[in-house]
C-alpha positions as a Markdown table, in Angstrom:
| # | Residue | x | y | z |
|---|---|---|---|---|
| 1 | Unk | 42.7 | -8.0 | -1.4 |
| 2 | Unk | 41.8 | -6.3 | -4.6 |
| 3 | Unk | 38.4 | -4.4 | -4.8 |
| 4 | Unk | 35.7 | -5.6 | -7.0 |
| 5 | Unk | 35.4 | -3.9 | -10.4 |
| 6 | Unk | 32.8 | -1.2 | -10.5 |
| 7 | Unk | 32.2 | 2.0 | -12.3 |
| 8 | Unk | 32.4 | 4.0 | -9.1 |
| 9 | Unk | 35.9 | 2.5 | -8.4 |
| 10 | Unk | 37.1 | 3.1 | -11.9 |
| 11 | Unk | 36.2 | 6.8 | -11.7 |
| 12 | Unk | 38.3 | 7.2 | -8.6 |
| 13 | Unk | 35.5 | 7.5 | -6.0 |
| 14 | Unk | 35.9 | 6.0 | -2.7 |
| 15 | Unk | 33.2 | 4.9 | -0.1 |
| 16 | Unk | 32.7 | 7.5 | 2.6 |
| 17 | Unk | 33.4 | 5.8 | 6.0 |
| 18 | Unk | 33.2 | 8.9 | 8.3 |
| 19 | Unk | 30.4 | 10.4 | 10.2 |
| 20 | Unk | 27.9 | 12.8 | 8.5 |
| 21 | Unk | 25.4 | 15.2 | 9.9 |
| 22 | Unk | 22.0 | 14.9 | 8.3 |
| 23 | Unk | 18.6 | 16.5 | 9.2 |
| 24 | Unk | 16.6 | 13.6 | 7.7 |
| 25 | Unk | 17.4 | 9.8 | 7.7 |
| 26 | Unk | 18.6 | 8.3 | 4.5 |
| 27 | Unk | 15.6 | 5.9 | 4.2 |
| 28 | Unk | 13.2 | 8.8 | 4.4 |
| 29 | Unk | 15.0 | 10.7 | 1.6 |
| 30 | Unk | 15.2 | 7.5 | -0.5 |
| 31 | Unk | 11.5 | 6.8 | -0.1 |
| 32 | Unk | 10.1 | 10.2 | -0.8 |
| 33 | Unk | 12.5 | 10.9 | -3.7 |
| 34 | Unk | 11.4 | 7.5 | -5.2 |
| 35 | Unk | 7.8 | 8.6 | -5.2 |
| 36 | Unk | 8.6 | 11.9 | -6.8 |
| 37 | Unk | 10.7 | 10.3 | -9.4 |
| 38 | Unk | 8.0 | 7.7 | -10.3 |
| 39 | Unk | 5.3 | 10.3 | -10.7 |
| 40 | Unk | 7.7 | 12.8 | -12.5 |
| 41 | Unk | 9.0 | 10.3 | -14.9 |
| 42 | Unk | 5.5 | 9.0 | -15.9 |
| 43 | Unk | 4.0 | 10.3 | -19.1 |
| 44 | Unk | 1.5 | 13.2 | -19.3 |
| 45 | Unk | -1.3 | 10.7 | -19.9 |
| 46 | Unk | -0.4 | 8.6 | -16.9 |
| 47 | Unk | -0.1 | 11.6 | -14.6 |
| 48 | Unk | -3.4 | 13.0 | -15.9 |
| 49 | Unk | -5.3 | 9.7 | -15.3 |
| 50 | Unk | -3.6 | 9.5 | -11.9 |
| 51 | Unk | -4.8 | 13.0 | -10.9 |
| 52 | Unk | -8.3 | 12.5 | -12.4 |
| 53 | Unk | -8.8 | 9.3 | -10.4 |
| 54 | Unk | -7.9 | 11.0 | -7.1 |
| 55 | Unk | -9.9 | 14.1 | -7.8 |
| 56 | Unk | -13.0 | 11.9 | -8.5 |
| 57 | Unk | -12.3 | 9.5 | -5.7 |
| 58 | Unk | -11.7 | 12.2 | -3.0 |
| 59 | Unk | -14.7 | 14.2 | -4.2 |
| 60 | Unk | -16.9 | 11.2 | -3.8 |
| 61 | Unk | -15.6 | 10.5 | -0.3 |
| 62 | Unk | -16.1 | 14.1 | 0.8 |
| 63 | Unk | -19.5 | 14.5 | -0.9 |
| 64 | Unk | -20.9 | 11.2 | 0.5 |
| 65 | Unk | -19.6 | 12.1 | 4.0 |
| 66 | Unk | -21.1 | 15.6 | 4.0 |
| 67 | Unk | -24.4 | 14.4 | 2.7 |
| 68 | Unk | -24.9 | 11.7 | 5.3 |
| 69 | Unk | -23.7 | 13.9 | 8.2 |
| 70 | Unk | -25.8 | 16.9 | 7.2 |
| 71 | Unk | -28.8 | 15.1 | 5.7 |
| 72 | Unk | -31.3 | 16.8 | 8.0 |
| 73 | Unk | -30.2 | 20.2 | 6.9 |
| 74 | Unk | -29.9 | 19.2 | 3.2 |
| 75 | Unk | -33.4 | 17.6 | 3.2 |
| 76 | Unk | -34.9 | 21.0 | 4.3 |
| 77 | Unk | -33.7 | 22.8 | 1.2 |
| 78 | Unk | -36.7 | 23.9 | -0.8 |
| 79 | Unk | -35.6 | 22.7 | -4.2 |
| 80 | Unk | -34.6 | 19.3 | -2.8 |
| 81 | Unk | -37.4 | 18.7 | -0.3 |
| 82 | Unk | -39.8 | 16.9 | -2.7 |
| 83 | Unk | -37.0 | 15.1 | -4.4 |
| 84 | Unk | -35.5 | 13.5 | -1.3 |
| 85 | Unk | -38.7 | 13.1 | 0.6 |
| 86 | Unk | -38.7 | 9.8 | 2.4 |
| 87 | Unk | -35.0 | 9.3 | 1.8 |
| 88 | Unk | -32.5 | 9.2 | 4.6 |
| 89 | Unk | -29.0 | 7.5 | 4.4 |
| 90 | Unk | -28.8 | 7.3 | 8.2 |
| 91 | Unk | -32.0 | 5.4 | 8.6 |
| 92 | Unk | -30.2 | 2.0 | 8.4 |
| 93 | Unk | -28.2 | 2.9 | 11.6 |
| 94 | Unk | -24.9 | 1.8 | 10.1 |
| 95 | Unk | -21.7 | 2.4 | 12.2 |
| 96 | Unk | -19.1 | 4.9 | 11.1 |
| 97 | Unk | -16.6 | 2.2 | 10.4 |
| 98 | Unk | -18.9 | 0.7 | 7.8 |
| 99 | Unk | -18.3 | 3.8 | 5.6 |
| 100 | Unk | -14.6 | 3.6 | 6.1 |
| 101 | Unk | -14.6 | 0.0 | 5.0 |
| 102 | Unk | -16.7 | 0.9 | 1.9 |
| 103 | Unk | -14.4 | 3.7 | 0.8 |
| 104 | Unk | -11.1 | 2.2 | 1.9 |
| 105 | Unk | -11.0 | -1.6 | 1.8 |
| 106 | Unk | -11.9 | -2.6 | -1.8 |
| 107 | Unk | -10.9 | 0.6 | -3.5 |
| 108 | Unk | -7.4 | 0.4 | -2.0 |
| 109 | Unk | -7.0 | -3.3 | -2.9 |
| 110 | Unk | -7.8 | -2.6 | -6.5 |
| 111 | Unk | -6.0 | 0.7 | -6.8 |
| 112 | Unk | -2.9 | -0.4 | -4.9 |
| 113 | Unk | -2.5 | -3.6 | -7.0 |
| 114 | Unk | -2.6 | -1.4 | -10.2 |
| 115 | Unk | -0.1 | 1.0 | -8.7 |
| 116 | Unk | 2.3 | -1.8 | -7.7 |
| 117 | Unk | 2.1 | -3.1 | -11.4 |
| 118 | Unk | 2.8 | 0.3 | -13.0 |
| 119 | Unk | 4.9 | 2.1 | -10.4 |
| 120 | Unk | 6.0 | -0.3 | -7.7 |
| 121 | Unk | 7.7 | -2.5 | -10.4 |
| 122 | Unk | 10.1 | 0.3 | -11.2 |
| 123 | Unk | 11.2 | 1.0 | -7.6 |
| 124 | Unk | 14.4 | -1.2 | -7.7 |
| 125 | Unk | 14.4 | -2.4 | -11.4 |
| 126 | Unk | 15.2 | 1.2 | -12.5 |
| 127 | Unk | 18.1 | 1.4 | -10.1 |
| 128 | Unk | 19.4 | -1.9 | -11.3 |
| 129 | Unk | 19.1 | -0.8 | -15.0 |
| 130 | Unk | 20.9 | 2.4 | -14.4 |
| 131 | Unk | 23.5 | 0.8 | -12.0 |
| 132 | Unk | 22.3 | 3.3 | -9.4 |
| 133 | Unk | 23.0 | 0.8 | -6.6 |
| 134 | Unk | 26.7 | 1.6 | -7.0 |
| 135 | Unk | 25.9 | 5.2 | -6.3 |
| 136 | Unk | 23.7 | 4.5 | -3.4 |
| 137 | Unk | 26.2 | 2.3 | -1.6 |
| 138 | Unk | 29.2 | 4.5 | -2.3 |
| 139 | Unk | 27.6 | 6.9 | 0.1 |
| 140 | Unk | 26.9 | 6.4 | 3.8 |
| 141 | Unk | 23.8 | 4.4 | 2.9 |
| 142 | Unk | 23.2 | 0.9 | 4.2 |
| 143 | Unk | 21.1 | -1.9 | 2.7 |
| 144 | Unk | 18.6 | -1.3 | 5.5 |
| 145 | Unk | 18.3 | 2.3 | 4.6 |
| 146 | Unk | 17.8 | 1.4 | 0.9 |
| 147 | Unk | 15.2 | -1.3 | 1.5 |
| 148 | Unk | 13.3 | 0.5 | 4.2 |
| 149 | Unk | 13.2 | 3.6 | 1.9 |
| 150 | Unk | 11.7 | 1.5 | -0.9 |
| 151 | Unk | 9.1 | 0.1 | 1.5 |
| 152 | Unk | 8.4 | 3.7 | 2.6 |
| 153 | Unk | 7.7 | 4.5 | -1.1 |
| 154 | Unk | 5.2 | 1.7 | -1.3 |
| 155 | Unk | 3.6 | 2.9 | 2.0 |
| 156 | Unk | 3.2 | 6.4 | 0.6 |
| 157 | Unk | 1.4 | 5.1 | -2.4 |
| 158 | Unk | -0.9 | 2.8 | -0.4 |
| 159 | Unk | -1.7 | 5.6 | 2.0 |
| 160 | Unk | -3.4 | 7.5 | -0.7 |
| 161 | Unk | -6.4 | 5.2 | -0.6 |
| 162 | Unk | -6.2 | 4.0 | 3.0 |
| 163 | Unk | -5.0 | 6.7 | 5.5 |
| 164 | Unk | -5.9 | 9.8 | 3.5 |
| 165 | Unk | -9.7 | 9.0 | 2.8 |
| 166 | Unk | -10.2 | 7.7 | 6.3 |
| 167 | Unk | -8.6 | 10.9 | 7.7 |
| 168 | Unk | -10.9 | 13.0 | 5.5 |
| 169 | Unk | -14.0 | 11.3 | 6.8 |
| 170 | Unk | -12.9 | 11.6 | 10.4 |
| 171 | Unk | -12.1 | 15.3 | 10.2 |
| 172 | Unk | -15.4 | 16.0 | 8.4 |
| 173 | Unk | -17.2 | 13.9 | 11.0 |
| 174 | Unk | -15.7 | 16.0 | 13.8 |
| 175 | Unk | -16.6 | 19.2 | 12.1 |
| 176 | Unk | -20.0 | 18.4 | 10.7 |
| 177 | Unk | -21.5 | 15.7 | 12.9 |
| 178 | Unk | -24.5 | 17.1 | 14.8 |
| 179 | Unk | -23.7 | 14.7 | 17.7 |
| 180 | Unk | -19.9 | 14.9 | 18.2 |
| 181 | Unk | -19.9 | 12.8 | 21.3 |
| 182 | Unk | -21.8 | 10.1 | 19.6 |
| 183 | Unk | -19.5 | 10.3 | 16.6 |
| 184 | Unk | -16.4 | 10.0 | 18.8 |
| 185 | Unk | -17.8 | 7.0 | 20.7 |
| 186 | Unk | -18.2 | 5.0 | 17.5 |
| 187 | Unk | -15.1 | 6.2 | 15.6 |
| 188 | Unk | -12.3 | 6.5 | 18.2 |
| 189 | Unk | -10.8 | 3.1 | 17.1 |
| 190 | Unk | -11.1 | 3.7 | 13.4 |
| 191 | Unk | -7.5 | 5.2 | 13.1 |
| 192 | Unk | -6.1 | 2.0 | 14.7 |
| 193 | Unk | -8.0 | -0.1 | 12.2 |
| 194 | Unk | -7.1 | 1.9 | 9.2 |
| 195 | Unk | -3.4 | 2.1 | 10.2 |
| 196 | Unk | -3.3 | -1.7 | 10.8 |
| 197 | Unk | -4.8 | -2.4 | 7.4 |
| 198 | Unk | -2.4 | 0.1 | 5.7 |
| 199 | Unk | 0.6 | -1.7 | 7.4 |
| 200 | Unk | -0.6 | -5.1 | 6.3 |
| 201 | Unk | -1.3 | -3.9 | 2.7 |
| 202 | Unk | 2.0 | -2.1 | 2.4 |
| 203 | Unk | 4.1 | -4.9 | 3.8 |
| 204 | Unk | 2.5 | -7.7 | 1.7 |
| 205 | Unk | 2.3 | -5.8 | -1.6 |
| 206 | Unk | 5.6 | -4.2 | -1.0 |
| 207 | Unk | 7.4 | -7.4 | -0.2 |
| 208 | Unk | 6.0 | -9.1 | -3.4 |
| 209 | Unk | 6.6 | -6.2 | -5.8 |
| 210 | Unk | 10.0 | -5.2 | -4.4 |
| 211 | Unk | 11.2 | -8.8 | -4.7 |
| 212 | Unk | 10.3 | -9.0 | -8.3 |
| 213 | Unk | 11.6 | -5.4 | -9.0 |
| 214 | Unk | 14.9 | -6.5 | -7.4 |
| 215 | Unk | 15.0 | -9.6 | -9.6 |
| 216 | Unk | 15.0 | -7.8 | -13.0 |
| 217 | Unk | 16.5 | -4.9 | -14.8 |
| 218 | Unk | 13.3 | -4.3 | -16.7 |
| 219 | Unk | 10.3 | -3.0 | -14.8 |
| 220 | Unk | 7.8 | -4.7 | -17.2 |
| 221 | Unk | 9.2 | -8.1 | -16.2 |
| 222 | Unk | 8.7 | -7.3 | -12.6 |
| 223 | Unk | 5.1 | -6.2 | -13.3 |
| 224 | Unk | 4.4 | -9.4 | -15.3 |
| 225 | Unk | 5.9 | -11.5 | -12.5 |
| 226 | Unk | 3.8 | -9.8 | -9.9 |
| 227 | Unk | 0.7 | -10.5 | -11.9 |
| 228 | Unk | 1.8 | -14.0 | -12.5 |
| 229 | Unk | 2.4 | -14.7 | -8.9 |
| 230 | Unk | -1.1 | -13.4 | -8.0 |
| 231 | Unk | -2.8 | -15.6 | -10.5 |
| 232 | Unk | -0.6 | -18.5 | -9.8 |
| 233 | Unk | -1.6 | -18.5 | -6.2 |
| 234 | Unk | -5.3 | -18.2 | -7.2 |
| 235 | Unk | -5.0 | -21.1 | -9.7 |
| 236 | Unk | -3.0 | -23.3 | -7.4 |
| 237 | Unk | -5.5 | -22.8 | -4.6 |
| 238 | Unk | -8.4 | -23.7 | -7.0 |
| 239 | Unk | -6.5 | -26.8 | -8.3 |
| 240 | Unk | -5.7 | -28.1 | -4.8 |
| 241 | Unk | -9.3 | -27.5 | -3.7 |
| 242 | Unk | -10.5 | -29.7 | -6.6 |
| 243 | Unk | -8.1 | -32.5 | -5.4 |
| 244 | Unk | -8.2 | -32.3 | -1.6 |
| 245 | Unk | -11.5 | -30.3 | -1.1 |
| 246 | Unk | -11.9 | -27.1 | 0.9 |
| 247 | Unk | -9.5 | -26.6 | 3.7 |
| 248 | Unk | -8.3 | -23.5 | 5.5 |
| 249 | Unk | -4.7 | -24.5 | 4.9 |
| 250 | Unk | -5.2 | -24.7 | 1.1 |
| 251 | Unk | -7.3 | -21.5 | 1.0 |
| 252 | Unk | -4.6 | -19.7 | 2.9 |
| 253 | Unk | -2.3 | -20.2 | -0.2 |
| 254 | Unk | -4.3 | -17.5 | -2.0 |
| 255 | Unk | -2.5 | -14.5 | -0.7 |
| 256 | Unk | -4.8 | -12.1 | -2.5 |
| 257 | Unk | -7.8 | -13.5 | -0.8 |
| 258 | Unk | -5.9 | -13.4 | 2.5 |
| 259 | Unk | -5.5 | -9.7 | 2.2 |
| 260 | Unk | -9.3 | -9.4 | 1.7 |
| 261 | Unk | -9.9 | -11.7 | 4.6 |
| 262 | Unk | -7.7 | -9.8 | 7.0 |
| 263 | Unk | -9.1 | -6.5 | 5.8 |
| 264 | Unk | -12.7 | -7.6 | 6.6 |
| 265 | Unk | -11.6 | -8.8 | 10.0 |
| 266 | Unk | -10.0 | -5.5 | 10.9 |
| 267 | Unk | -13.0 | -3.4 | 9.8 |
| 268 | Unk | -15.7 | -5.8 | 11.0 |
| 269 | Unk | -13.9 | -6.4 | 14.3 |
| 270 | Unk | -15.0 | -10.0 | 14.4 |
| 271 | Unk | -13.5 | -13.4 | 13.4 |
| 272 | Unk | -15.9 | -15.9 | 11.9 |
| 273 | Unk | -13.3 | -18.7 | 11.8 |
| 274 | Unk | -10.1 | -18.6 | 13.8 |
| 275 | Unk | -8.6 | -21.5 | 11.9 |
| 276 | Unk | -9.1 | -19.8 | 8.6 |
| 277 | Unk | -7.8 | -16.6 | 10.0 |
| 278 | Unk | -4.7 | -18.3 | 11.4 |
| 279 | Unk | -3.7 | -20.0 | 8.1 |
| 280 | Unk | -4.4 | -16.9 | 6.0 |
| 281 | Unk | -2.5 | -14.7 | 8.4 |
| 282 | Unk | 0.4 | -17.2 | 8.4 |
| 283 | Unk | 0.5 | -17.2 | 4.7 |
| 284 | Unk | 0.8 | -13.4 | 4.5 |
| 285 | Unk | 3.4 | -13.3 | 7.3 |
| 286 | Unk | 5.4 | -16.0 | 5.4 |
| 287 | Unk | 5.3 | -13.9 | 2.2 |
| 288 | Unk | 6.6 | -10.8 | 4.1 |
| 289 | Unk | 9.4 | -12.8 | 5.8 |
| 290 | Unk | 10.6 | -14.8 | 2.9 |
| 291 | Unk | 10.3 | -12.2 | 0.2 |
| 292 | Unk | 11.7 | -9.6 | 2.6 |
| 293 | Unk | 14.8 | -11.8 | 3.2 |
| 294 | Unk | 15.2 | -12.4 | -0.5 |
| 295 | Unk | 15.0 | -8.6 | -1.2 |
| 296 | Unk | 17.9 | -8.1 | 1.2 |
| 297 | Unk | 19.9 | -10.9 | -0.5 |
| 298 | Unk | 19.4 | -9.3 | -3.9 |
| 299 | Unk | 20.4 | -5.8 | -2.9 |
| 300 | Unk | 24.1 | -6.1 | -2.6 |
| 301 | Unk | 26.4 | -3.1 | -1.9 |
| 302 | Unk | 29.2 | -2.8 | -4.3 |
| 303 | Unk | 32.6 | -3.0 | -2.6 |
| 304 | Unk | 34.6 | -0.1 | -4.0 |
| 305 | Unk | 37.6 | 0.0 | -1.8 |
| 306 | Unk | 38.9 | -2.7 | 0.6 |
């Protein structure tokens, strides 16, 4: 049987079928290099805005955490005593998880959606445009390695506003909290909550953007399709509500709202409506499974030698 025509084959390269020793798995290398390439290839203005955002964001996270944990000490400073008299951010008695929800949930939903539009849309589209898939699959790299690596790239990007700020607050809490035992008693579960939200966010956003990125050679088309799918789900949900009235099944079609709903449940640790949660979780799971399967279908290794 004749091999399929490909640039790799025409140049005399053959697929490596033997064993190879490697210190790091292929999917890890693909994911980390993808993030480096995305940031490195972005313009100076884009990188500057990216850096400024995180400098400001992390500064606010650190400053607000230090202030509320060390409020009693700060309030005793002579030049602040009169200014902050009667103020106390801890007087409301809010749990530690509330602050993690404030700095993680909504900032990450907004930021990660923007990152998927500008960066995530390039993850596979650029490889398709440059015919790089032929290079990937002429090596000892499988489709699973490639797709998992791209999901890892999405996970690295989403971790910047989920895992990282939450870890900052926990470390500062352990160091600065005047009552470490009390702090641990109300924050031991927070890593589980944050990791769960990070996984849901990465899988859902990753499945959608990687599918569209794998569908086009131009990243801007993938970005437009991602935005279109988000608004289509929102408009379709509103239209069906006008016709059939409110129902958890219809509301579950809005996958963006589903992400918000699941995030609130994870951080609040309570379910107001199991029926609503079931449908919205089902919708998100369906997106991950269907779009994930379609991604694998679109990522086809090039047969260079048969």
